[in-house]
C-alpha positions in Angstrom: -39.5 21.5 -9.2 -37.2 19.3 -11.5 -34.7 17.2 -9.8 -32.0 16.4 -12.9 -29.4 13.6 -12.5 -26.9 16.2 -14.1 -27.1 18.5 -11.1 -27.1 16.1 -8.8 -23.9 14.8 -10.1 -22.4 17.7 -9.9 -23.2 18.6 -6.5 -21.8 15.0 -5.5 -18.5 15.9 -7.7 -18.1 19.3 -5.9 -18.4 17.6 -2.8 -16.0 15.0 -3.3 -13.3 17.9 -4.2 -14.0 20.4 -1.2 -13.7 17.2 1.1 -10.3 16.3 -0.2 -11.4 13.6 -2.0 -9.5 14.7 -5.1 -8.5 11.3 -6.6 -12.1 10.2 -6.4 -13.5 13.1 -7.7 -11.6 12.6 -10.7 -13.1 9.2 -11.5 -16.7 10.1 -10.5 -16.0 12.4 -13.2 -14.7 10.4 -15.7 -17.8 8.0 -14.8 -20.3 10.0 -14.7 -19.3 11.7 -18.2 -19.9 14.8 -15.8 -18.4 17.6 -18.7 -19.9 16.1 -21.8 -22.1 18.7 -22.6 -20.7 21.8 -23.8 -22.9 23.7 -21.5 -20.9 26.2 -18.9 -21.0 24.6 -15.5 -23.0 27.2 -13.4 -21.4 28.7 -10.5 -22.1 26.8 -7.3 -21.1 28.0 -3.9 -18.7 25.8 -1.7 -20.8 23.3 0.5 -23.6 23.3 -1.4 -24.5 19.6 -0.9 -24.3 20.0 2.7 -27.1 23.0 2.9 -29.5 20.5 0.3 -29.0 17.7 2.8 -29.4 20.0 5.9 -32.4 21.5 4.4 -34.0 18.3 3.7 -33.1 16.8 7.0 -34.9 19.4 8.9 -37.8 19.0 6.4 -37.8 15.2 7.3 -37.8 16.2 10.9 -40.8 18.4 10.8 -42.5 15.8 8.6 -41.9 12.9 11.1 -43.0 14.7 14.2 -46.1 16.4 12.5 -49.5 15.3 14.5 -52.5 14.6 11.9 -54.0 17.6 13.8 -51.1 20.2 12.6 -49.3 20.4 16.1 -45.8 19.1 16.6 -44.7 16.1 18.6 -41.9 16.9 21.1 -39.1 14.4 20.2 -35.6 14.4 22.2 -33.8 11.7 19.5 -31.5 13.3 17.3 -32.6 13.2 13.6 -29.7 11.6 11.4 -28.9 11.0 7.9 -29.2 7.3 8.5 -31.1 4.6 10.2 -34.3 4.4 11.6 -35.7 7.5 13.8 -36.7 6.1 17.1 -38.9 8.7 19.0 -38.0 9.7 22.5 -41.9 11.0 23.4 -41.1 13.9 25.9 -42.6 14.3 29.2 -42.5 16.1 32.4 -42.1 19.4 30.9 -39.3 21.4 31.6 -39.4 25.7 31.9 -37.9 25.6 28.4 -40.5 23.8 26.8 -39.0 20.4 26.6 -38.9 17.6 29.1 -37.2 14.6 30.0 -37.6 11.7 27.7 -39.8 8.6 28.7 -37.7 6.2 29.8 -39.6 3.4 28.3 -38.3 4.5 24.9 -34.6 5.8 25.9 -33.0 2.3 25.1 -34.6 1.5 22.0 -32.3 2.0 18.5 -32.7 0.4 15.1 -31.4 -2.4 14.2 -27.7 -2.8 12.8 -26.8 0.8 13.8 -23.2 1.5 15.4 -23.0 1.6 19.1 -21.9 5.1 18.8 -25.0 6.5 17.1 -27.2 4.8 19.3 -25.4 6.5 22.3 -25.9 9.8 20.5 -29.8 8.9 20.4 -30.1 8.1 24.4 -28.6 11.8 24.9 -31.3 14.8 25.3 -31.7 17.4 23.0 -31.2 20.9 24.1 -31.6 24.2 22.5 -28.6 25.6 23.3 -26.3 22.6 22.0 -27.7 21.7 18.5 -27.3 17.6 17.5 -24.1 17.8 14.7 -23.2 15.2 12.0 -19.7 15.5 10.6 -18.5 14.1 8.2 -15.9 15.1 5.1 -14.8 18.3 6.7 -18.3 19.4 6.8 -20.3 19.6 9.9 -24.1 19.0 9.4 -26.6 21.2 11.9 -29.5 20.3 12.8 -31.0 23.1 15.4 -34.8 23.8 15.8 -34.9 25.9 18.3 -31.7 27.7 18.9 -31.0 29.9 16.0 -34.2 31.2 15.7 -34.2 32.5 19.2 -30.8 33.9 19.1 -31.7 35.7 15.6 -34.2 38.1 17.5 -31.2 39.2 19.7 -28.7 39.9 17.5 -28.1 41.7 13.8 -27.9 39.3 10.7 -24.4 38.3 10.3 -22.6 40.4 8.0 -20.7 38.7 4.7 -17.0 39.2 4.3 -16.2 42.4 3.1 -15.9 41.7 -0.6 -17.2 43.2 -3.6 -17.6 39.6 -5.2 -21.5 39.9 -5.1 -21.4 43.0 -7.1 -19.6 41.8 -10.2 -20.5 39.7 -12.4 -17.3 37.6 -12.6 -14.6 37.5 -10.5 -13.7 40.2 -7.8 -10.4 41.0 -5.9 -9.6 42.1 -2.4 -6.4 42.9 -1.6 -5.4 43.4 2.0 -2.1 44.9 2.4 0.1 46.6 5.4 0.6 50.3 4.9 4.2 50.0 4.0 3.7 46.7 1.9 6.6 48.3 -0.5 9.2 47.7 2.4 12.2 47.6 -0.3 14.3 46.8 3.0 12.7 43.5 3.5 15.6 41.2 4.2 15.0 38.1 1.7 16.4 35.7 3.9 14.2 33.5 5.9 13.8 34.0 9.5 17.1 32.5 11.7 15.9 29.6 12.9 18.5 29.2 15.8 17.4 32.6 17.2 13.7 32.6 16.3 13.5 29.8 18.0 15.2 30.3 21.4 12.8 33.8 20.9 9.6 31.9 21.1 10.6 29.2 23.4 11.4 31.7 26.2 7.6 33.0 25.9 5.1 32.1 27.9 4.1 28.8 26.8 7.2 27.7 25.5 5.9 26.6 22.2 8.2 25.1 19.2 6.0 27.1 16.5 7.7 30.7 15.9 4.8 32.2 14.7 1.0 31.8 14.1 -0.3 34.3 11.6 -4.4 34.5 10.9 -6.1 36.4 8.5 -5.7 39.8 9.3 -3.6 39.6 12.2 -0.9 41.9 11.0 -2.7 43.9 8.6 -3.3 47.2 9.4 -5.1 48.6 6.3 -7.5 47.0 4.4 -8.5 48.2 0.8 -10.7 46.8 -1.7 -9.6 47.2 -5.6 -10.1 45.5 -8.8 -7.1 44.9 -10.4 -6.8 41.4 -11.8 -6.8 40.7 -15.3 -9.4 38.0 -16.3 -8.8 35.0 -18.9 -11.8 33.5 -20.4 -12.6 31.0 -22.9 -12.3 28.0 -21.0 -15.8 26.3 -20.4 -15.4 24.0 -17.3 -13.3 24.4 -14.0 -9.5 25.3 -14.7 -7.6 22.6 -13.3 -3.8 23.8 -14.1 -1.6 26.8 -14.7 2.2 27.0 -15.7 4.0 29.8 -16.4 6.5 29.4 -19.4 10.1 29.4 -17.6 11.6 31.8 -20.8 8.8 33.6 -20.8 7.2 36.2 -18.4 3.9 36.5 -20.3 3.2 33.1 -22.0 1.0 31.2 -19.5 -0.3 27.5 -20.2 -3.7 26.3 -18.5 -5.9 23.0 -18.3 -9.4 22.4 -18.1 -12.3 20.3 -17.5 -13.3 21.3 -21.1 -10.6 18.7 -22.8 -8.4 21.5 -23.9 -5.2 22.9 -22.8 -4.5 26.6 -23.6 -1.3 28.9 -24.3 -2.1 32.6 -23.3 0.0 35.3 -24.3 -0.9 37.7 -21.1 0.9 41.1 -22.5 -2.0 41.5 -25.1 -4.6 44.4 -24.0 -7.5 42.2 -24.1 -8.1 38.4 -22.6 -10.4 36.7 -24.3 -10.6 33.7 -26.7 -8.7 35.4 -29.6 -5.6 35.6 -27.8 -5.1 32.1 -26.8 -3.9 29.3 -28.7 -6.5 26.3 -28.2 -4.8 22.9 -27.5 -7.7 19.9 -27.6 -7.6 16.6 -26.5 -9.7 14.2 -28.2 -12.1 12.5 -25.9 -12.9 8.7 -25.5 -15.6 7.3 -28.2 -19.0 8.5 -26.9 -17.7 11.5 -24.8 -17.9 15.0 -25.7 -14.9 16.3 -24.3 -12.2 15.0 -21.4 -10.4 16.8 -18.6 -7.3 17.6 -19.0 -5.3 16.3 -15.5 -1.6 17.9 -16.0 0.1 20.9 -17.9 3.9 21.4 -17.6 6.5 23.2 -19.8 10.1 22.0 -20.0 12.4 23.8 -18.1 13.6 25.5 -21.3 10.5 27.0 -22.2 10.2 24.8 -25.7 7.9 21.9 -25.1 4.6 22.0 -23.4 3.1 18.4 -22.3 -0.7 18.3 -21.6 -2.3 15.2 -20.0 -5.8 14.1 -19.9 -8.0 11.6 -18.3 -8.0 9.6 -21.1 -4.4 8.2 -20.7 -3.0 10.5 -23.4 -0.2 12.8 -23.2 0.2 15.4 -26.0 3.7 17.5 -26.4 3.4 20.7 -28.3 5.8 23.5 -29.2 5.3 27.1 -27.5 3.7 28.2 -30.5 1.2 25.3 -30.1 2.0 22.8 -32.9 1.8 19.1 -31.9 4.8 17.1 -31.8 4.1 14.2 -30.5 1.2 11.9 -28.7 2.4 9.9 -26.3 0.1 6.7 -24.6 0.3 3.3 -23.5 -1.4 0.7 -24.7 -4.2 1.0 -22.3 -6.1 3.9 -21.3 -5.6 4.6 -17.9 -5.9 8.3 -16.6 -2.9 10.3 -15.8 -2.8 11.7 -12.6 0.9 13.5 -12.2 3.5 14.4 -15.1 7.3 15.9 -14.8 10.0 17.2 -17.3 13.4 16.0 -16.1 16.0 19.3 -16.0 17.4 18.5 -19.4 13.5 18.6 -20.9 14.5 15.4 -22.6 12.6 13.2 -20.8 8.8 13.0 -19.5 7.7 11.4 -16.6 4.0 10.3 -16.0 2.3 8.5 -12.8 -1.2 6.6 -13.7 -4.3 6.0 -11.6 -3.3 2.0 -12.0 -0.3 2.4 -10.1 2.0 2.5 -12.8 4.7 5.2 -13.9 5.9 5.5 -17.4 9.2 7.5 -18.8 9.0 8.8 -22.4 11.7 9.9 -24.6 10.6 13.3 -25.7 13.0 13.4 -28.3 11.9 10.3 -30.6 8.5 10.3 -28.9 9.1 6.7 -27.9 8.4 4.8 -24.7 11.8 4.8 -22.8 10.6 2.7 -19.2 7.3 1.7 -17.7 7.3 0.5 -14.1 4.2 -1.3 -12.2 5.7 -2.0 -8.4 3.3 0.7 -6.8 0.0 -1.3 -5.7 -2.3 2.0 -5.4 -2.8 4.9 -7.9 0.2 6.8 -8.2 -0.4 10.5 -6.9 2.6 12.3 -7.8 5.9 12.0 -9.5 9.3 14.7 -9.6 12.6 14.7 -10.5 15.8 14.9 -8.3 17.8 15.3 -11.4 18.1 14.0 -14.8 18.0 10.4 -14.6 16.7 9.9 -10.9 13.3 10.4 -10.2 10.4 9.6 -7.6 6.8 8.5 -7.2 4.4 8.2 -4.4 1.0 6.4 -4.1 -2.0 5.6 -2.0 0.0 2.3 -1.2 1.8 4.8 1.3 5.2 4.2 -0.3 7.5 6.8 -1.9 9.7 5.1 -4.3 12.8 6.2 -6.2 14.0 5.4 -9.4 16.7 5.9 -11.9 16.5 5.9 -15.6 17.9 2.7 -17.0 17.7 0.7 -13.8 14.7 -2.0 -14.1 14.0 -2.1 -10.1 13.7 1.1 -7.9 16.8 2.6 -6.3 14.9 3.1 -2.6 11.7 2.6 -1.0 10.6 4.7 1.6 8.0 3.4 3.8 6.5 5.1 6.9 3.6 6.7 6.0 0.3 5.8 7.4 -2.3 6.6 4.9 -2.1 7.5 1.0 1.3 9.9 0.0 -0.4 12.7 -1.6 2.4 14.7 -2.7 6.2 14.6 -3.1 9.0 17.2 -3.9 13.1 17.1 -3.7 14.6 20.2 -2.5 16.4 22.6 -5.0 19.7 21.1 -4.5 18.2 17.4 -4.6 19.5 16.5 -1.2 16.1 16.0 0.5 12.8 14.6 -0.7 9.4 15.7 1.2 6.5 13.8 1.0 2.9 14.7 2.4 0.2 12.5 3.4 -3.1 11.8 4.5 -2.0 10.5 8.0 -1.6 14.5 8.5 2.7 14.3 8.4 5.3 15.8 6.2 8.2 13.5 6.0 12.0 14.2 4.7 14.3 11.6 3.1 17.3 11.4 2.3 19.3 8.7 0.0 21.0 7.8 2.6 19.0 6.8 5.3 15.8 4.3 5.6 13.9 6.6 7.9 12.9 10.0 7.6 15.5 12.7 8.8 12.6 14.6 9.8 8.8 13.8 10.6 6.7 16.8 10.8 3.3 17.0 12.5 0.7 19.3 13.1 -1.6 19.7 10.8 -5.2 18.4 12.2 -6.1 17.1 9.0 -4.5 15.4 5.4 -1.8 17.2 4.0 -2.3 17.8 0.4 0.7 19.5 -1.0 4.2 20.3 -0.1 7.1 23.1 -1.5 10.2 23.9 -1.4 11.5 27.5 -0.5 13.6 28.2 -3.9 16.9 28.4 -1.8 19.8 25.8 -2.3 21.4 27.1 0.9 17.7 26.5 3.1 15.8 23.9 3.9 12.9 25.1 4.5 9.3 23.3 3.2 6.0 24.6 3.0 2.7 22.2 3.3 -0.9 22.9 3.0 -3.6 20.8 4.5 -7.3 20.4 4.2 -7.3 21.8 8.1 -7.4 25.5 6.0 -3.7 25.8 7.4 -0.3 26.3 6.0 2.9 25.4 7.6 6.3 26.4 7.2 8.9 24.1 8.7 13.1 24.0 9.0 14.8 20.7 8.3 17.9 22.1 10.0 16.2 22.4 13.2 13.0 20.5 13.3 11.1 23.7 14.1 7.8 25.0 12.7 8.3 28.1 11.9 5.0 29.5 10.6 1.6 28.4 11.0 -0.1 30.6 8.3 -3.7 30.5 9.4 -6.9 32.3 7.4 -8.6 30.0 5.4 -11.7 28.5 5.8 -11.6 25.3 3.8 -8.7 23.3 2.3 -6.1 24.6 1.2 -5.1 23.0 -2.7 -2.0 24.3 -3.8 1.1 26.7 -2.8 3.5 28.7 -4.7 6.3 30.6 -3.9 7.7 33.9 -5.1 11.3 33.1 -6.9 12.7 35.4 -4.3 11.3 33.4 -1.5 10.0 36.5 0.2 6.4 35.2 -0.5 4.2 32.5 -0.3 0.7 32.1 -2.3 -2.2 29.7 -0.8 -5.2 28.7 -3.0 -8.5 27.3 -1.0 -11.7 26.4 -1.9 -13.0 29.2 0.4 -12.4 30.9 -2.6 -9.4 32.8 -2.0 -5.8 33.5 -2.7 -3.6 35.1 0.3 -0.3 36.1 -0.2 1.8 35.2 3.2 5.0 37.2 3.9 7.7 34.3 4.8 9.9 37.0 7.0 7.7 37.3 9.4 3.8 35.2 8.4 1.4 37.9 8.1 -0.9 38.1 5.3 0.4 40.5 2.8 -2.4 40.4 0.4 -5.3 38.5 -0.3 -7.6 37.8 -3.8 -11.3 36.8 -3.6 -13.1 35.3 -6.4 -16.7 33.8 -7.3 -15.7 29.9 -7.1 -12.8 27.4 -5.2 -9.2 27.5 -6.4 -7.0 24.6 -8.3 -4.1 25.9 -8.7 -1.8 29.1 -8.3 1.5 29.9 -10.1 4.1 32.8 -9.5 6.0 33.9 -12.3 9.3 34.5 -12.2 8.9 38.5 -12.2 6.2 38.8 -9.4 2.9 38.0 -11.2 0.4 35.3 -9.9 -1.7 33.0 -12.1 -4.7 31.5 -10.6 -6.8 28.7 -11.8 -10.6 28.9 -11.0 -13.3 26.5 -10.8 -15.5 29.0 -12.3 -13.7 28.1 -16.0 -11.7 31.4 -15.5 -8.1 32.5 -15.1 -6.8 35.6 -13.0 -3.7 36.9 -13.5 -2.6 39.1 -10.0 0.4 41.3 -9.4 0.6 41.4 -5.8 3.8 43.5 -5.6 2.6 46.5 -7.4 -1.2 46.4 -6.6 
């Protein structure tokens, strides 16, 4: 057995990403130089680090309680990853082979351990109730008897009905209602007042108008292999962005130090059909991760940012136009164009934001008000923009003004994402405190404060309808929620993902919502009734999903590939 530090680092990196510590993951990747080699990152199943720890914990348990003569020493104290293990010997054997712990040892605890762990160590172990250690969204199960005994009573647990284990790279599982081509579907979202009244009269009178689970409203399931796969990146693909002016041009950014522009109309999808846009790594490094790719609204310019603090502005053909960077090297976390495509806004890990003139390539403004890392930025119009940070603040700025126009205070945790309403009336923010808040420039307090997610909220997206005020949010709790700002109601709870939901994208007509998760799936939901429309399953976690104007969906996959789906015609 060979233990390689790079393998351990990769498992730690994946654990951080899967647990929702996205920015910690970026920093760890940067400092450990995880992707400095050109070798492809191996496909690793989600939760691999937890499984390794679980196996190691079980081995340590057996080793600790093994007598010299080979017999096992019975012990009722839970075996933990932290702290010194103190055995509680079992006496007065019970019919199930276990007994009461000797009272002389029950109150012993290792020095310095928290009182909560001391209390847990005093509890008797029970075969039907395995000890668990919960951390970072994962549960580590220590069960030495129950699973083995029940295994003889029930058949082996079946895997999900996908064909991903039969194909060498990417497989799809599209789940659809029998009448998925319902052209008569109303493109409007549900009538909020009508739905709220109908569901409030139902037993329980809950405000949530619909709870959809994976397959709850599905009448027919079929497995098909109809995804176009783009190959060329050699590290996880983090971002994808359709060109607004062309439905066949897609930009992607990955951890291999490159962005790419693809022509997806070509019959093949390998390296020769993409333009490779390289970012220069720091001295002594082989590569640097691309942290953002965004087109301007006209589709004439593409900006790609990297972890070394450099922005490169390219033409649609892939020709380098400008290299934009501050005097210091600070990782860029977020980047957005204004509506005219003349100004580029970037947010940095040191809490600063910068405004660039892309006609001259010059720095127009720099602000250093945030006391924590900037996590997202967005434009209200051509001159007003907002930023959010780990300092729990949302700040609104205006081009030409040296001080903030507005500061929104109210979140109790890191603010992970912000998004202006299509008409610019509202600003939605998502936070680690589990809430989605909706703000207006005319008030210092949120006009809506949505709670319902059980864990951190990572992203918010508005329904692309200026006449509606419907916002969707995705959380590490594995659910997507759809909220109505006017009524304050939760219209939909879209359940089915088994891991954190990292990305959302509405179809251009607002009829469907795509969600991507580290459970290796993309789910397409019907906004009209909250049903699961179709599902795409692949071989690794999903970092990004983007819906094109004419119905196709691009999927950025951690296995270094990009999938192009056509869910409306599959």
